[in-house]
N, C-alpha and C positions, 0 to 999 in steps of 0.2 A: 512732506515733513523735512525741515532743514536738517543738515548733517549735525549729529551730536555724538558724543562718545557712547559706545554700546552700553556701558554701565549706567548711563543716565537715561537711556530709553525706557519708555513704559514697558512693562513685562511682556505685553502681547506682541511687541515689535522685536524682542530679543530672539536670537537664534540659540536656543538651549539644546545642547547635545545630550542624549541619554547618558546616564552615569555608567561607569564600568571600571575595569581594572586599568592601572596606569599603562601607558604605551611601552615602557621598557619590558613589560611582561609578554609582549607579542609572541615571541618564540615559545615560551613556556605554555602560553594559552593554547597554541596550536598543537603542541605535544599532548597536553591534557585532553583536548577535544578529540584527538585521534585515538587516544588510549581508552578513555572512559567518558564518552560524550554524554551518556544519560546522567551519570552522577554529577558531572561538571556543570551541565546546564541547570540542574536543580540547585546546586550551590550558588550559581550566579544569580538565579532568581531570588533565592532566600537572602542573599547579601546586598544586591543592588536594586531589586524591585522587578517590576513587570515589563520594563523596557530597558535594554542594556546595550551599550556599545562595547563590543569585544575586539580589542586589538589582536590581529593575527599576522603571520608572515605573508598572508595573501591579501592583507588590507583590513580595514575595519569592517566588522559585521554588526548588523543591528538585529538583536534577538527580541522577539515579541512573544510574551507569555500570557498576557491577560486576554480573555475572550473579546473584550471591546477592541483591543488592538488588532487581533486576528480578523474580526469582522470588518474593521476599517480597510485592511489591506486586501482581503479576498472578495469583499462584497461592496461596501459603500464607496470605495474609491479604486475599484479593481482596474479601471482603465489606466491608472497611473503605475500599475505594478504588473510587469510582464515576466514570463519565464526567462531567466537569464543567469549570468554569473557562472562560476566555476562548475556548479552542479549540473546546469543545463548543458554546458560544453562537454562535460564528461558523458552524460547520458546520450548525447547526440552521436557519440562514437559508435554506439550500437543501435540506437533507436532511430537515427537519422532525423527526419523532419516529421515524425509521427505525431499523433494527437497529444502525447504527454509533453513534447518539447517544442511544439509549434506555437506561433503567436499571431495576433492580428487577424486580418480578413481570411488568410489562409487557414488558420486554426478554426475560425467560425464556420467556414465552408465545410471543412472536414467533420466538425462536430455535428452539424446539421445533417450531413450525409449518413453518419454512423448512428446517430441517436435512435432511429426507428428499430434498429436491431436489438435495442435494450428496452423496448416498450414492454409494459407489464404483461400484455397478452402474449408476446413472444416468449418472455421468460417463463410464463406458465406452461407454454408448449414444450419446454425443455425438461419438465418434471420427469417424464418416463425415461428419457435419455439419461438423466442424472441417476435415477434409481437403478437402471440397468448397469451403469458404469460402476456403481458402488458394489452391486452384487458380483460383478466380474472381478473387482478388486479383492473382495473377500475370498473368492476361490483362488485367486492367483497368489495371495500372500501366505496361504497355507497356515491358517491360524492354529490348526490342530497340532502343529509341530512344537508349540510352546517355546519357540526360540525368540529371543528379543529381536525386534525390528528397529531399523532406523526410521523413526516416525516421520521426520521431516522429508526424507527422500520418498517415502511411501505416499505421503499426502501430496507431495509435489507431483509425483507421477499420476496420481488419480485426478487431481484438478487440471493438470495439463491435458489429459485425455478428454475430460469433460469440455473444457473451453474450446478445444480444437473441433470436437464433434458438433458442439452447439453453434459456434460462430462461423466455422469454416467448412462444415460438412465433410470433415475428413477424419479418418482414424489414424492417429499419429503413433499408435502403439509400437510399430516397428522402429520408429525414430526416437522413441521416448528417452532411452538412455543417452543417446548422442546429444539430444537437445538439453537434457537435464545437466549433463556435464559441461556443455558449452555455456549454458546460462550461469552455472555456478562459477566458472572461470571468469566470465565477463563481469559479473556482479562484484566479485571479490577484487578484481584488478581496478575496476572503475572506482570502487570505494577507496582503495589505496591511493589512487591518483588524485583524489580530492584533496589530500593533504600534502602531496609531493608534486608541485608544479613541474611539468616537463616529463613526468614519468612515462606518459603515453604519447607525447609529442616528439620525443627524441627516439633515436633507433636503439631502444633498450630491449632486453629480453622480455620485459613485461608487455611492451607494445606488440612484439611478435606473437606472444601467447594470446593477447586480446584479439588480434586480427585473425589468428587461427580459429579461435572460438567464434568470432563474428562470422567468418567464412562458412563455418559449419551451419550456423543458423540460417545464413543467406541461402546455402545450398538446399536445405530442407524446405524453406519457404518458397524459393524459386521453383522448386519441383512441384509444389502444390499449385502455384499460380499457372505454370505451364500446362499442367494436367487439366486444370479447369478451363483454360483458354482452348485447349485442344478438344474439349468436350462441350463447346459452347452451345451446341444444339440441345443438350440435356437441360431439363428444367430444374433449377436449384433455387431455393428461396432462403439463402443465407447471406451473411455479411460479406463473404468473399465475392459472391456474385454481384452484390450491390456495388462493391468497390470497382469491380471490373467493368460493370455496365454504366458507371457514372459518367456523365458528360458535362462539360462546361457550358453554361447557358449561352455565353456569347460566342465562343469559338467552336463548340461542338466536339472538342477534343476530349478523349478519355484520359484516365490517369496512366502514367508510365508504370512499367513493372517496378521501378524503384519506389515510386510513391506508394503503390499497393503494398510492396514489401515492408516499407517503414510502418505502415498502419498495422499490418498483420503481426509483425514482430512486437510492436508496442502492446497490442491487445493480448497477444499470446503471453507475454511476460507479465503484464499487469493483471491479466485475467486468472493467472494461477499462482503467482508468487505470493501475493498478499493473502489469498484465501488459504493456501496451504499453511502459511505462518499462523493465521488466526486459528485454524483447526488444531495445530500442534500445541499452541499455548493453552487453548481451552481444555484439551484432553489432559495436559500436564496439571493444570489447576484442579480439575475434577479428581485426578488421582490423589492430590494433596488434600482435598476437601470432601471426604466420603459422605458427609451429611448433605452437602449440596447435590452430589451425584444421586443420593437416595431420593431426593425430591424430584429430580429429573425422571428417574425410573417410575416413580408414582405417576407422573404426568403421562409417560408412555403407556403404562398399564391401563390407565383410565381412558385415554383418548384412542389408543391404537388397539388395545386388547390383544396384543400378540401378532397383529398383521403388519405387513411392510408399510411404512408411511408413504403417503402420496403428497404431492404438492398442495392439494386441497386441504390437507390436515394442518398446514403450517399456521394459519391464523389462530388455531386452537392451542398450538404448542407454545403458549406464551412464555413459560419459564425457560424453554430452550432458547428463545430469542433473548431473554434477559441475561442468561448465562453467557451467551456469545457476546453480547454488547459489553458486559462487565469485563470479559476477557480482553476485548479490544481496547477497553479503557486502560487496563494495566499494561497491556502489551500491544500497542497500536502497530500494525504491520508497517504502515507508512509513518515512521516515528518522527520525521522532519520533512518539511518542504520549504522551498525558497522562491523569492521573487526579486526583481531588480526595479528600483524606483526610476521612472522615466523623467520625473520632475521633482523639485523640492516639495515636501509635504510636512504636515504636522500630525503627530499622534500623542495624545495625552499631554499636550503642551510642549512637547519636545520636537525639535526639527529633525526631519529625515532628509538627508542631503540627496540631491540629484545623483543618480547612479548607485545609491546605497544598495548593498547586498543584504536583503531582509530575510531572516530565517524564522520560521514558526515551528513549534515543537509540540505536537500532540502528546508526546511522551511526558512533557512537563505540565502542559495545560490540563491534561487529564488527571493530574495529581495536585492541582492547585488547591490549597487548603481553604481558600475563600469560597470554593464551589463544591468541594467534596469533603464530607466528614470522614475521618479515618481513611485518608486517601490511599494508603498502601494496603488496605485490607480488601480481600476478594469478597464482595457482597453483591450478588445479582439483584437484591431487592432495591438497589439504587434506581433500577430501570423499570420498576413497577410504575404503571401509568400515573399514580398519584404523586410519586416522588419526582418523576421525570418532567411532569407538566410545568413546574415553575422554574426549571433550571435554565440558565443562560444557553441560548441556542449554540453558541460557539465555545461552550465549555467542553463539549464532546465533539471532536472533529476527526474521527478515524478515516473519513473519506475526503477530508478537506472541506471546502465550502464555497459559496458564491457560484458564479457562472462556470467555474472550472472544477466544480465538485466532480469526483470520480464518476465517469459515465456508466461504469459497471457496478455501482454500489448495490443496487437491488439484485442484480445477477449474483453477486458474491454472497450477499446475505441469504438469498434463497438456497443457493448451492450448499453453503456451510450448514444451515439449519437442517436441510434434508440429509446430508451426510451424517451429521451428529445423531439425528433421530434414528437413522437406519442402523448404524453400527452400535450405538450405545444401548438401544433397546434389546440387543442380542449379546453384546460383548462388553467386557470391562477392560480398561487399559491400566496397567500398573507399572510404576517405575521400579527399577532394580533397587534392592535394599541399600541405603546409604547414598543413593544417587544425588548429585548436585547439578542442577541445570542452570546455566548462565546464558544470558542473551548476548547476541553479537550484532550491533547496529551497523549493517552494511547499507546497501540501497534500501532494503527493507529490514525489519527487525527479525532476525533468524535466531534459532538456538545455536550456541557455540559448539562446534564439533557435532557429534552424533547425539540425537535425542533418542536413547534406547528405551523402548517400552515393550512389555510383554502383554499379549492379548489372551484373555480367558473367556470361555462361554459364560454368559451371565449367571447361570444357575450354580456355578462353582464359587467357593468362597474366595 
């Protein structure tokens, strides 16, 4: 086509950028996103539509809200969108080159290596381990004291123990508090550095604190790896053994301790942080909706009849699954995820520039009024088979989608359902009178501050 003025070109040849706020608002946009990202992105979608260019002090961001756009990025043209940008750089400070931050052939090799550990048959074998861990937690938390507990801390400790026993064959109980504190420090500092370039690359107090937290995690994981290497003659059939015994097909070389460590820390964090958040939001919502909780109890009475649930019961506990899915719709633990465009692309008629930083928001897509009636209402019936059957596949993306869908999604769902059925069939969780619970979008969607709840035996009012 001969050169002509852009305004005279046919529409299909024009480079139309997605709409958004004017460029002089970049600093204010960054401040608003840092302070109230969930509300801000909802306002952007309502005002500008399903594809938005957001000017920030870090450069322009492309925000994708519509399920069609999400599907294009993570599935239909996923080869053009890699993990990258500021979010990936920040995560690499702690996770190194693990499965969550890796790209290309290296990522594919690691994914194929780790995938068998999350096969349905292996997850089923973890049922007894999960049930025993919950029983131990009930004894440890001393429910009879009637003292309010910090639910997020308690659920984090429980899920951390489960993931370490299931995937790495180790009891991390002795290290639980150290790991929990180090993870909390790392997650908070990494979230802050997302908005403040240089916070962790310059010799700041924040960088020193992050490295101290990271060194704590490294020390714990290195000890696990060293112990397993020293006991190489013992037969263990878990993910840590698979990582240590893996060999490159061409060179025959195994993974270095650093490579193994990156994968272990990635799966340790991803395997408990998101599940603990989902459990907390579910228990909070049930405390606020006693009618829905009553339906759960009816299900447990009918299916379990007073006995401890087993993993074989989960297919029959359909309402438990619906409640959990609706909780993750309203409060998706992974509230946002990002990609970088390797080449120019088009979404919905708009141009996505090469190198564009593309963000997707389950927190906003899950409340899109075109796909969810009364989107802010807690209604598990949305996930009844009849209602869910006709819904857009990418309108609900708590675990992402496409080839990079969360590798542990079935593990997390199984674990969360089993924990809920075990504790809710025997106990009820109540918020203190007048309690107000707010969310804090860090790397995951956590409760802000302490989520205090009191636990009572089920027979008590």
